[in-house]
C-alpha positions in Angstrom: 0.0 0.3 0.0 1.5 3.5 -1.0 2.1 6.2 1.1 -1.3 8.0 -0.6 -3.6 5.1 -0.6 -2.6 4.7 3.4 -3.8 8.4 4.0 -6.8 7.9 1.5 -7.8 5.0 4.0 -7.1 7.0 7.1 -9.0 9.7 5.9 -12.1 7.5 4.3 -12.1 5.8 7.8 -12.7 9.6 9.3 -15.8 10.1 7.2 -17.1 6.8 8.3 -17.6 8.2 11.6 -14.1 6.5 13.1 -12.8 8.5 15.8 -9.4 9.7 15.3 -7.7 8.4 18.4 -9.6 5.1 18.1 -7.9 4.7 14.8 -4.7 5.3 15.3 -4.5 3.4 18.6 -6.0 0.3 16.4 -3.0 1.1 14.1 -0.6 0.8 16.4 -2.5 -2.5 17.6 -1.8 -4.0 14.8 1.2 -3.1 13.9 2.3 -4.3 17.5 0.2 -7.7 16.5 2.0 -8.5 13.5 5.5 -7.5 15.4 4.8 -10.0 17.8 3.5 -12.6 15.2 6.7 -12.6 14.1 8.6 -12.5 17.5 6.6 -15.5 19.1 7.0 -17.5 15.5 10.7 -17.0 15.9 10.8 -18.7 12.8 13.6 -17.6 10.1 11.3 -16.4 7.8 13.0 -12.9 6.7 10.0 -12.1 4.5 7.6 -11.6 7.3 10.2 -9.9 9.7 11.2 -7.1 7.0 6.9 -7.3 6.1 6.2 -6.9 10.1 8.7 -4.1 10.2 8.4 -2.3 7.2 4.3 -2.0 8.4 5.1 -0.4 11.5 7.7 2.0 9.5 5.3 3.3 7.3 3.0 3.7 10.4 4.9 5.9 11.9 6.1 7.7 8.9 1.9 8.7 8.2 2.2 9.7 12.4 5.4 12.0 11.0 3.7 13.4 8.5 0.8 14.4 10.1 2.7 15.9 13.6 4.3 18.2 11.1 1.2 19.0 9.4 0.4 23.3 10.2 -3.1 21.9 10.8 -2.3 19.8 13.0 -3.9 21.2 16.8 -1.8 19.1 19.2 0.6 21.4 21.7 3.6 22.2 20.7 5.5 20.3 23.5 3.2 16.7 22.2 4.1 16.9 18.8 7.8 17.3 19.5 7.5 14.8 21.9 6.1 12.1 19.5 8.0 13.3 16.3 11.1 12.4 19.1 9.4 9.4 19.4 9.4 8.5 15.5 12.5 9.3 15.0 13.8 7.1 17.6 11.4 4.5 15.8 12.9 5.2 12.5 16.5 4.6 13.7 15.4 1.0 15.6 13.7 0.2 12.4 16.7 0.8 9.9 19.0 -1.2 12.7 16.3 -4.1 12.7 16.4 -4.3 9.3 20.0 -4.3 8.7 20.9 -6.6 11.8 17.9 -8.9 11.9 17.2 -10.2 15.5 13.5 -10.8 16.7 14.6 -9.3 20.5 15.0 -5.8 18.7 10.7 -5.9 17.8 10.1 -5.6 21.9 10.6 -2.1 22.3 8.8 -1.3 19.2 5.8 -3.6 20.1 5.9 -2.1 23.5 6.0 1.2 22.2 3.1 0.7 20.0 0.7 -1.0 22.6 1.8 1.8 25.3 0.9 4.9 22.8 -2.6 2.8 21.8 -3.3 2.4 25.4 -2.9 6.5 25.7 -5.2 6.8 22.8 -7.6 4.6 23.9 -8.0 6.5 26.6 -10.6 9.1 27.1 -9.5 12.4 27.8 -11.0 14.2 30.8 -13.7 16.3 29.8 -14.0 19.7 31.6 -17.0 19.4 34.1 -19.8 22.4 33.5 -20.2 25.0 35.7 -22.9 24.6 38.1 -26.0 26.4 37.7 -26.3 29.2 40.0 -28.4 28.8 43.0 -29.6 30.9 45.3 -27.1 30.8 47.5 -24.4 31.0 44.8 -26.0 34.3 43.0 -25.7 37.0 45.6 -29.3 36.1 47.9 -31.2 36.4 44.4 -32.9 33.8 43.4 -32.1 32.7 39.8 -35.1 31.7 37.1 
């Protein structure tokens, strides 16, 4: 799947009503699952190993692209942290592809699962202000 196709699939899922946070969490969990399958099978099938790493790498490339977009409304500090994490993932992935070793998948699996877990949590909602009562309205009765 090309970068353009990946972005189009992501955008169409948004149109279908899937929340961005849940969509991202599911994508991270799927990439983690595929890495985990390769690790647990412990086979010498380098094709599956490379495919799982490349899927994860493409996902993080999409995340990098989104974070770098001027339209991304995340606070600058969060953007910087996610970008730093994605650069680490880039470097780690290159190393894992250059010198295949299933133990190198652990950190990628853990990162994906932890980020997905955070994305699946419901952000704290601001509590609406309480309606004024006669006590809070300075003794005046509020209708």
